[in-house]
N, C-alpha and C positions, 0 to 999 in steps of 0.2 A: 613600634618601637622609638623609634626619633623623637614623640609624642610626649610621649612616660621617661623618653631620660632627659626634655626641656622641665618635664614637669619636675624630677626629679632633683634638678638641678636648681627651678627656681626655689623651693622648698627650703634646699640647701644653706643657698641662698639667705635664708631669714639668720642663720648664724642657730638652726634647730637643732643642726646632729641628725647622725642615721637613722635612731629612733623614729623619728616624723615621718621617715620617707616609709615606713607599712602600715599608714594612714590609708583612709581612700584619696585617688589623683582629684584635684579637682572637679565639682561637678556640673553639669552642662547647666547653660544659662536659666536662669531659674527669673518666670516674670513673675507678675503680680494675681495672674490668673490660677496657677500652679499654687499660691498663696492661700489664695480664698478659696481653693479647691477643699483645701488640707484642714482649712477651719481655723488655722493658728500660723502666726509667723515666732517665733524663732528668734530672738536677743542677746546677743551678748552685754553685760555691761558693768561699769565699775559698783563695787558697794564699800569701799574704801575712799572715796574722794567729793567727802561732802564740801559743799551740800549740791554738787550733779551726782552724786551718787551716794549713796547711805540706804541706811538699813531704819526700818519703821520698829516700833512695840514689838509686832507680831516678828521679826529680824524678815520681814518680807522687803523686797529692793524698793528705794524709794528715792526724793533728788529730783534735782530735774531733769535729768537724763530718761527717771523712770519713767518721772509726767508725759516727755516726748515720746517716750516708745510705745505708753499708752494711749495717747492722742492716735498715736501715726494709727495704731493696730485698731482703731473706736473707728477710724475713717475710713478704712477699707475694710470692717464689716467682722473681725476675724479679731480668736483670742489671743489676750500677749505672754507668753511666756517667755519671763526674762531669765536668763541667767547669768549667774555673778562670774564675771571674769578676771584676773588679774595683767599688769601693768603688759607685765612680759607675753602672758599668754591669749592678748585679746588674738594679733592678728594667726598665730597659729591654729587656733579654734573657729576663727571663721575660714580657715582655707582648709582646713580638714572636714570643716562641713559640721558643725557641730554646731553652730546659728548659723541663722540665712543670713544678716546681719548685726552690725555693729554698731549702740550709741553709745560710744563708751571714753566719754569723753577727748577722742585722737585726734590730736593736732592733726594738721594737711602740711604734709611735709615733702618735700619731693622723693627722698629715698622711701616713705611711704606710699608713696604714689605708683610706685613701680611693682609693689606687692599688691595694693589693694587700686578699687574705685570710687573715690569720696562722691560725695553729694556735695552739691551748696554748703555753704558754713552752716552752722547752727545756734549757732553756739562760741564764743570765745574765752580766751583766759589769759590771765599777767601773769608770766613766770616771775621770781625775783629772790632775788639775794638775800634769805634772811636769816639776820643772826645776832647775838646778844646787843644790847646797848651798851655804848662806849666803846666795843672793840673798831678800831681805825681799818675799817672796809668801805671804800670810798668807791673802788670801781673793780674790774678783774684780776688786775694788776696786783693790786691786794690779797690776793688769797694766796698765793704765792707762801709756802711753809705754812698751812691753817690746813684743818682738815674739815672738808666738804661733801656733807653727804647727799643723797640724790634715791628716788625710786629707781631702780630698775628699769631701763630700756623705755625709760617714760621721756615726755620733752624737755624736760627739766634736765635729765640723763644729759641728751644732747646739747643742752644748751649752753650748764657748764664745764663737760669736756672740750667747745671750743674756747670758751673762752678762757679757763682758766690758764693760767701760765703754767710752763715746766714748775714744778717739786711744790706743787695743788697734790697732796691727798686727797683723793676722792673717792669717799667708802659709800659701793652701789648698797640701796637694801632693797628688799621685797616688795615693797610695796610705800605708800607718802605715811600711813601711820609709824612704821619702823624710821623712819628719819625724822618723822616728829619727834620720838621717846629718845633717838639719839641724840636730837639737841636738845631738848627736855632735861636730858641724863649725863649731859655734859663729854659723852664721846664725840662728837661732831663741833665745832668751831659757829658751824652757817649751814645752813641745807640752801639748795633750788626748791622754791619750792610756790605752788598760784596762790594769789591774793589769799583764796576762800582758804587753802591750810594752812595757810599765815593767822588769819583772822581767825581758828579755831583753833592755832598753840595759843593766843594771847591770851583766847578767854579760859583757860586752863593756866595758869602763873601771873603772879601778880604783875601788876601795871609795869608797863616800861621793862620789862623783862628783855625782852625780845624788839629787834626794829627792821622794818626792811630798808637794805642796803644801798642797790641799786636795781634799776630794774633789768633781768635779762631779755625778756623778748613777750612778745603777745602773739599769741597764737588763733588762728582760725581754728572750729574744732567741726567735722564734715561724720555725717553719716557711713559707715563702709559697708564694701559691697563685695564682693569674688569680683574680678577682671572677666568682662565676658559679660554681663549681667544689664543687658542696655537698659531691657523696657524697665527692668526695676530700676534701674537708674533715673530714669525720666521720672517715674512715676515718686519717688523719693523726692527729687528735683522741685515735683510741682506740688507733693505735700508741704517742703520749705517753703518753698515760694507761694502757699495760698497762706499761710498760716504765719509767715513777718508779716505780709503786707493785713491779713487783718487783727493783727495783734495778738493772735493768742500764743503764739511764744514770747513776746515782752512778757503779757500775765504772769506765763509761769517765770521765765527769770527774775522778775518782779518777788514773785512766789519766794521762791528758793535765797537771793545773794542780793534782795534790797535795794534793786538797781533797776534802767531798764537796760534792756540786749544792746550791748556794743553794736556802731554801724556797723558788718560786714559785707565783706568783698569778695 
């Protein structure tokens, strides 16, 4: 009874509401041997965060995260079953056993580390404040009285919420695509976004329409697993270490971001 209460409390602490308490409790520690016996690994991935996560011409998951997920499955000799997730439901999908792990551009933060366990970083993203060229925004203090859009429950949501002064109107959207559209349509004055999202916007509008105002944070991203899966964590860390050392992750990063993988610590 005590363990069940603890689990319900842990899920409730995520702000997911009472509805999620109906899902199954945390799975028992899952090992690579279990995954190999099953013959496939189910991996949650964003598909609205290009070039890390996107879809191809056949509407199948694609991007840097998809290639990393496929490489992991290949090394373990299993099929990769990639499941699209969103920023807000990534962690709930993991904790309610809908996916085995997340390769979903999930930034490593102390708060998230209380909910999931992270591998060593496999990627990184710089989050910027991105707005209309000429708008006098040089620091967070200049956001007072402005409308700033973010993808709900994202790293940029956390960064903007922390940095913005009182009087800033923070508008939260379901995903980066919605925040991008809000900026381009004038619903917000600026957005918190990764440099890759900013680059996507720049391709869709006339030159010099928007610009990076200032950096909010650079976040390392990790592969996420449920707490207590020590064997899985060790094997995922071995995968990241091996493919960082042999250059395979750098090749994938260059393929999708046209730059070298940042130094990860």
